[in-house]
ZAKOL-131054 format. One line per 3 residues: number of its first residue (from 1); their letters; for each residue x, z, y of C-alpha. Coordinates in steps of 0.2 Angstrom, whole numbers, plus 5000, padded with zeros to 4 digits. Example, Ala and Ser with C-alpha at 12.3 -4.5 7.8 and 13.67 -1.06 7.14 Angstrom:
1 = AS = 5062/5039/4978  5068/5036/4995
# end
This chain:
1 = MSF = 5079/6228/5334  5082/6228/5316  5099/6237/5319
4 = KKE = 5093/6249/5333  5079/6258/5323  5081/6274/5334
7 = ETD = 5081/6265/5350  5065/6255/5344  5056/6272/5340
10 = KLL = 5060/6279/5358  5053/6262/5366  5038/6263/5355
13 = HKL = 5035/6283/5361  5038/6277/5379  5024/6263/5378
16 = NIE = 5012/6276/5369  5011/6262/5355  5006/6267/5337
19 = LKL = 5012/6256/5322  5005/6256/5305  5014/6260/5290
22 = EEE = 5016/6241/5284  5021/6236/5302  5035/6250/5303
25 = EKE = 5043/6239/5290  5045/6224/5299  5062/6219/5308
28 = GKH = 5066/6208/5321  5056/6194/5327  5042/6200/5317
31 = LLR = 5043/6218/5324  5045/6211/5342  5029/6200/5340
34 = IIL = 5019/6214/5334  5024/6226/5347  5022/6214/5361
37 = QKW = 5004/6210/5355  5001/6229/5356  5008/6232/5371
40 = LPA = 5002/6215/5380  4987/6209/5372  4985/6192/5377
43 = GEV = 4967/6191/5378  4966/6207/5388  4980/6201/5399
46 = LFQ = 4974/6183/5404  4956/6191/5407  4963/6204/5419
49 = MIT = 4974/6191/5428  4959/6179/5432  4947/6191/5438
52 = LHL = 4961/6199/5449  4968/6181/5455  4959/6168/5453
55 = PSP = 4944/6166/5467  4926/6167/5462  4915/6150/5466
58 = ATA = 4908/6157/5481  4924/6160/5488  4933/6144/5481
61 = QKY = 4920/6133/5487  4922/6136/5505  4940/6129/5506
64 = RME = 4939/6117/5490  4924/6107/5496  4933/6097/5507
67 = MLY = 4946/6091/5493  4930/6088/5481  4916/6080/5492
70 = EGL = 4919/6062/5497  4903/6062/5508  4902/6069/5526
73 = HDD = 4909/6087/5528  4893/6092/5539  4876/6085/5529
76 = EAA = 4865/6095/5518  4875/6092/5501  4892/6097/5509
79 = VAI = 4885/6112/5516  4876/6118/5499  4893/6114/5490
82 = KNC = 4902/6126/5503  4891/6141/5501  4887/6138/5482
85 = DPE = 4870/6137/5487  4857/6140/5471  4843/6133/5482
88 = GPL = 4852/6117/5488  4852/6100/5481  4857/6100/5462
91 = MMY = 4876/6095/5460  4885/6097/5445  4901/6088/5438
94 = ISK = 4902/6085/5419  4921/6088/5413  4918/6085/5395
97 = MVP = 4907/6081/5379  4908/6094/5366  4903/6091/5348
100 = TSD = 4887/6100/5342  4882/6105/5324  4872/6091/5323
103 = KGR = 4883/6075/5318  4885/6063/5332  4878/6074/5347
106 = FYA = 4887/6081/5362  4885/6094/5374  4887/6088/5391
109 = FGR = 4899/6102/5397  4902/6106/5416  4899/6116/5432
112 = VFS = 4885/6118/5445  4892/6115/5462  4875/6118/5470
115 = GKV = 4857/6120/5466  4850/6124/5448  4850/6115/5432
118 = QTG = 4836/6120/5420  4828/6115/5405  4815/6100/5405
121 = QKV = 4823/6094/5422  4822/6075/5426  4840/6070/5433
124 = RIM = 4849/6056/5439  4866/6054/5428  4879/6044/5436
127 = GPN = 4895/6040/5424  4913/6038/5430  4910/6020/5434
130 = YVP = 4896/6023/5446  4897/6016/5463  4887/6024/5477
133 = GKK = 4874/6011/5483  4873/6002/5466  4865/6005/5449
136 = DDL = 4878/6001/5438  4881/6017/5427  4865/6026/5433
139 = YEK = 4853/6034/5422  4838/6044/5423  4836/6057/5410
142 = SIQ = 4826/6074/5405  4839/6088/5401  4832/6093/5383
145 = RTV = 4841/6110/5383  4852/6122/5392  4865/6131/5383
148 = LMM = 4877/6145/5388  4893/6142/5377  4903/6156/5371
151 = GRN = 4916/6151/5359  4908/6144/5345  4892/6152/5348
154 = TEA = 4879/6143/5360  4863/6153/5368  4849/6144/5375
157 = IED = 4844/6148/5391  4830/6142/5404  4840/6138/5420
160 = VPS = 4859/6140/5427  4862/6143/5445  4877/6137/5455
163 = GNI = 4894/6143/5453  4891/6142/5433  4896/6133/5420
166 = CGL = 4885/6126/5405  4881/6114/5392  4866/6102/5393
169 = VGG = 4859/6092/5379  4850/6076/5383  4865/6066/5392
172 = DQV = 4876/6062/5377  4868/6045/5375  4875/6040/5390
175 = LFK = 4890/6049/5396  4906/6047/5385  4917/6058/5393
178 = TGG = 4913/6063/5413  4901/6061/5424  4887/6070/5436
181 = FRH = 4869/6075/5436  4858/6076/5451  4840/6079/5454
184 = SLQ = 4828/6066/5453  4813/6070/5461  4808/6056/5472
187 = KAA = 4802/6066/5487  4821/6073/5487  4831/6057/5482
190 = SQQ = 4837/6054/5500  4844/6072/5500  4850/6075/5483
193 = CVA = 4868/6072/5478  4879/6071/5463  4895/6076/5456
196 = VPH = 4904/6062/5449  4922/6059/5445  4932/6048/5455
199 = GLS = 4948/6039/5450  4952/6052/5434  4964/6039/5425
202 = NSR = 4975/6039/5443  4973/6057/5450  4966/6066/5437
205 = RAC = 4954/6074/5449  4935/6076/5452  4926/6071/5467
208 = IYG = 4910/6072/5473  4899/6059/5481  4885/6062/5494
211 = PDV = 4870/6053/5494  4867/6035/5488  4877/6027/5504
214 = HSG = 4878/6008/5509  4892/6001/5519  4900/6019/5523
217 = IGN = 4883/6024/5530  4876/6039/5522  4860/6049/5528
220 = ALG = 4869/6060/5540  4879/6046/5548  4864/6035/5548
223 = GRL = 4852/6047/5557  4864/6048/5571  4864/6030/5573
226 = VEK = 4846/6029/5573  4847/6042/5588  4856/6030/5598
229 = GYD = 4845/6016/5594  4854/6007/5580  4840/6009/5566
232 = KAY = 4843/5992/5557  4858/5985/5547  4858/5969/5557
235 = MLL = 4861/5979/5574  4878/5985/5566  4881/5969/5561
238 = GQF = 4878/5964/5579  4888/5975/5587  4903/5969/5575
241 = LVL = 4901/5952/5580  4901/5958/5600  4917/5967/5595
244 = KKD = 4924/5949/5592  4924/5956/5573  4939/5966/5577
247 = PEL = 4939/5981/5564  4948/5993/5574  4937/5990/5590
250 = FQN = 4922/5993/5578  4930/6009/5571  4933/6016/5588
253 = WLH = 4915/6011/5593  4909/6019/5578  4918/6035/5579
256 = KTC = 4912/6036/5598  4893/6032/5595  4891/6044/5578
259 = KAD = 4908/6054/5576  4910/6045/5559  4927/6051/5551
262 = SKR = 4942/6038/5547  4936/6035/5530  4917/6031/5534
265 = QKE = 4924/6020/5549  4935/6008/5538  4922/6007/5524
268 = CAD = 4908/5999/5536  4921/5990/5545  4928/5980/5529
271 = CLA = 4909/5979/5522  4905/5971/5538  4920/5960/5539
274 = EYV = 4918/5954/5522  4900/5950/5523  4905/5940/5539
277 = RLH = 4918/5930/5529  4905/5926/5516  4891/5921/5525
280 = L = 4894/5916/5544
# end
């Protein structure tokens, strides 16, 4: 470009780009960089691409729910995620911990998939090693502060509904990198769900578990079994024994009885087989 000054001037005129006097003195790559910055400012271009091509949370979660959620896809939690429902159970995934101005303190930064997270709310925090049905890596804390994070600046806000990202103060004492928050009201404990990381070291993805489950039986699936008369765990064990401890037969029976998917069938069959092996 330094050897084609006239052509450069014509190009600038066509692109309607005006250079300052000191910028006109630049040559080669330095001049090219200045022209491109004025013609296609990276910030504006990226922002426009994001708004035009990336779907909103309300749209994306309709088809992403099945990839994110590991519970039953027709339970209350799944429906809330799919609809990005701010009135549904709180489900939030914490993707990273961001240092604050206070030494040794961090914001828990993440996205709210459903429900609403707010200052003072008591939540259950589930770390990366949490297993549904167990109490390892499971904590109960109150959210000290909810903040909107804008670059280096933060602004305290009262609450954040589903579809948004925010920072939380109060979870850094138990979370080190990733985890999940859920509502902890006792009256809703059986219905609330939580977003937690799963298999991050291998697949680098975030999954969402449904309500605390045992042996692959969650609330929705358990309700169907109760309707069929199987309201006790030993009744399932009895059915497993009646079918001669055959995992395939038991999984087929579970599917016919309560429409359990293949994952739930296997989890339940494996758990019962392990129990029989250890105790019978």
